[in-house]
N, C-alpha and C positions, 0 to 999 in steps of 0.2 A: 480530322481534328486531332491535335496533339494533346495527350494528358499532361496537364500542368501541375499535378500533384508531386511534391518533391519526394525524392527516394527516402524511405525511412532510415534513420540512424541505426546502425548495429549496436547492440548492447555493449557496454564497456565492462560489465560485470557479469560473469557467467556463474550460475548457481553451482556451488560446490557440493560435491557428495557429502551426505551427512557425516560420514567417517572423517572427512577432512576438516571438519569444524571442531574446535576445542570447546566442548560443551560448557565446561566450568567457567572458562574465561568469557565465553559469549553470554552466559546467564548473569554473570557479575556485571558485565557491561550494560545489559539490558535493565537490571535492577537499578543501576546507577541512573540510567535515563529517566525511569519512572520516578525515582526519588528526587531527581533534580527538577522535573517538570511539574509533577502532581497530575492528578486525574483530569482536572478541568482543561489543561492544555491539550490533552488527547481529544477531548470533545471539541475544542476549538479547531484542531487539525481536521477532524472528521467533518465538521460543518463547513470549513473553508474548502476542503476537497470537493464536497458535493455541490457547493455553490459554483465551482469551476465546471464540474461535470454537467450541472444543470444547463449550461449554455454551450456545451461542447458538441459539435455536430455528429461526430463519430461515436462518442461515448454515451450520450444522453439516451439514445434508443434502446440500450441494453438494460436500462434501470427502470423500476416502476415509476409511475407518475408521482406518487407520494414517496419522498425520499426519507421520511422519518425513520423507518426501520433500517434502511442501509446505513444511515448516520449512526444509529445506535450500535448496529453490529460492528462497524469499523472502529468507533470509539472504544467499545468494550474489548475488541480484539486487540487493538494496539495497546490499551492499558495492560491487558494480560501478557502480550508478547514482550513488551518492554519492562516487565518486572512487577506489575500491580496485581491486584486481586484477580481471581480466576472467574469472574462473573460471566464472561463469554461462554466458557466451557460449561459452566454450571447451568446456563440457560439453553445452550445449543449443542452440547457435546464437543467432542474433539473437533478442532477447527477444520481439518480435512480440506485445506484450501483448494488443492488441485480438483478434488471431487466437486466441491461447491461451485467452481468456475467452469467446470467441463461443458455445460450447456451453451457457453458463450464462445463464439469463434474469436480467439485471441491470437492475432498475428503480430509481426513486428510493429507495424504502424499503431495497432491498438496498444500494445505494450508501451511503446514510447509516449503515446498520448496520455496513458495512465500515470507514467512516471513524471511527465511534465506537469500534469495536474497536482500530483502529490508534491513535487518540488515547490510549486506555487503556493500550495496550501501551507507548507511549512514556513514559507516567507510570510504569508497572510497572517498566520497564527503567532508570528514574532518568535519563532523558535531560534535560540542562539546558534550561530554558525557552528560552534564546537559540538553541538548535539545534532545538527542538521547532517553533518558529514556522516556519522555512523548510522543514522536512520536512513539516509539515502542509500548507503551501501546495502542495507537489508532490503529496501523497496526495489532497487534495481535488480538485485539477485532474485527476489521473489517474483517480480514481474516477468523476468525471463523465464523462470521455472513455470509460470502459468501459461506460457505460449503453447497453443495446441494446433496451430494451423500455420501453413507456409505463407 
């Protein structure tokens, strides 16, 4: 029997070393996104993302049955990352994304699934295309950085 699973797409954005990122410009752009969207839109994104995850065959098993906490974590993290209040870090400490995701085997297929769900969530949350583009650059770069398995 032949495997009919399509070959995963290679990431188009590779995580840049921290030294290669202009932190001042990046922070200004992130704050601009938060100021343009407002906090509630980030909650919309997180709810839309987890609605997609909830029906995804590969992603669903790695999340708890109750998605309330993951939704809160993602919304607060995105709000903080894109220039809003530091509620996530106040509650959970430094994000340490790689450490927090280390227990989960993240290969290229899982990375692509996550990116696809996030892209769909931005559409579901009616995020303007001009804001989707820089957000997706961050999501693709970060998803690649989270990969921990071949």
